[in-house]
C-alpha positions, 0 to 999 in steps of 0.5 A: 619431399620427405620433409614436406610430407612430415610437415603435412602430417604434423599439420593434419595431426594438429588439426585433428587434435583441435577438432577432437578437443573442441568437439569434446568440450562442446559435448561436455558443455552440452552435457553440463547444461542438460545435467540438472545437478549442475544448473544454478537454479532456485528450482534445483534442490541440489543448489543449497545456497538458494535453499538456505533460509538465512541466505534467502532472507539476506537476498530478499530483504533488498527487494521491494514489496512488488518484487517480494510478492513475485519472489514468493511465487518461485518455489515453496522455499522462497515463499516461506521466506518472502511471505514472512510478516517481518520481511513484508513490513520491512519492505513496506517501510524501506522506501520511506525510511520509516522507523516503525509501523504499529499494528496489523491490517485487517486485510493482508492485501494492504501491504501490496501497495506502499505508495505515498497514497497509503499514508496520511496525517491525522488532524484533530478538528478544532473550531474554525477548521475548514477543508480549505484552511486545512488544504492551505495548512498542509499544502495539499489540494481540497479535492485530495482531502475530500477523496481521502476522507470519502467526503462528497461535500464540505458539510461532512467535516462537522460530524467528525473528530478528525480528518485524514490529510494526504502526505504532501512531502515524503520527508515527513515520513522519515524516522516516523511511526505510522499506525495502521488504522481502519477509518470508518468515515474514509472506509479504508485502512491507512498508515496514519502519521501523528505529527504530535506524537502517539495517539492519545486515544482512539477517536470515535471513528475507530471505536466499536459502537455496536449498540447504536450503530444499527439504529443510527444506520437506519435513520441515516439511510432514511434521511439519505433517501429522502434528501437524495444525498450521500451519507456524510451530508445526511449525518451533518444535517442529522447532527445539527438538528440533534437527531430530529429528522423533520428539523434535518429536512427543514435545514436541508431545504433551506440550504437548497433554496439559499444555493438556488438563489445564489446561483440565480444571482 
C-alpha cells in the first residue's frame, strides 16, 4: 500500500507541476501580447527595423504604385519614404521595365495609375495619313485613337501636327524612355514614347501660345455654337478656310448636304 500511495503522490505532484508551468507560460504569453514593447508593429517606435529609412526603402521598393500609396498611410515614417518622388517613379516604371521617365507631371495624381492607358506613341502626321491608316499601321482600333486624342470626328486630324497612338504591345515599353507631356488636344497628361528617339522639338500642341490663344478661342467657340459641333470639327473648318468664318460655315454646310445625300442613296 505504501508503494501505491507513493506512486499516487508522485503522479499528483507531476500534474500540479504541469498545470503550474502551463498557466505560467500562458500568462507570460498573454503579458507579451499586451506589452507594446514586444509587439512587432510599424506603429511601435521601439521596433527600430521598420523605422529605419534605409530598411523601409529596401522593403517598399518592391511594392506597386497602389500598394505604395497604401503604405504611405501607415505612419509618418513610412509616409516620408513612400512619398519620395524617386520611389514613386521607380514603382511607376517597374511593371513595364522602362529605362527612364523624363519630366514631372503637373498633377501628382498622375502617378497613381500606371496602366497601359497612361502611355502612348507620338506619331508626327504626314501627308496622306488618316486615322484608319494609322490604326492599321499600329495595330490598334480607330475608336481608341479618337478617344485618346479627344477626337469626335476624323476631321480633327488635319489641324494637328501629331497624334497620340495607344500602346498595343507592352513589349514596346521595355528599355524605352517616356516623356511626361500635357497634350492640349488630348487634354491630358501622357507618358509619351518616341519610337524614332528623343523629340526634336516640341510640337505646337505643347507650346505656350499666350498671345493669340484667347482670340482664337473666342472664334472657335463662336463657330462651334453656330455649327453645333465639337472643338476639333470647328478647328478643322476654320483651318481649311484660312480663318474665314463665312467660308468655314459654307464648307460645313456643303459637307452636311453631301452626307445627307449619301445617306438617302
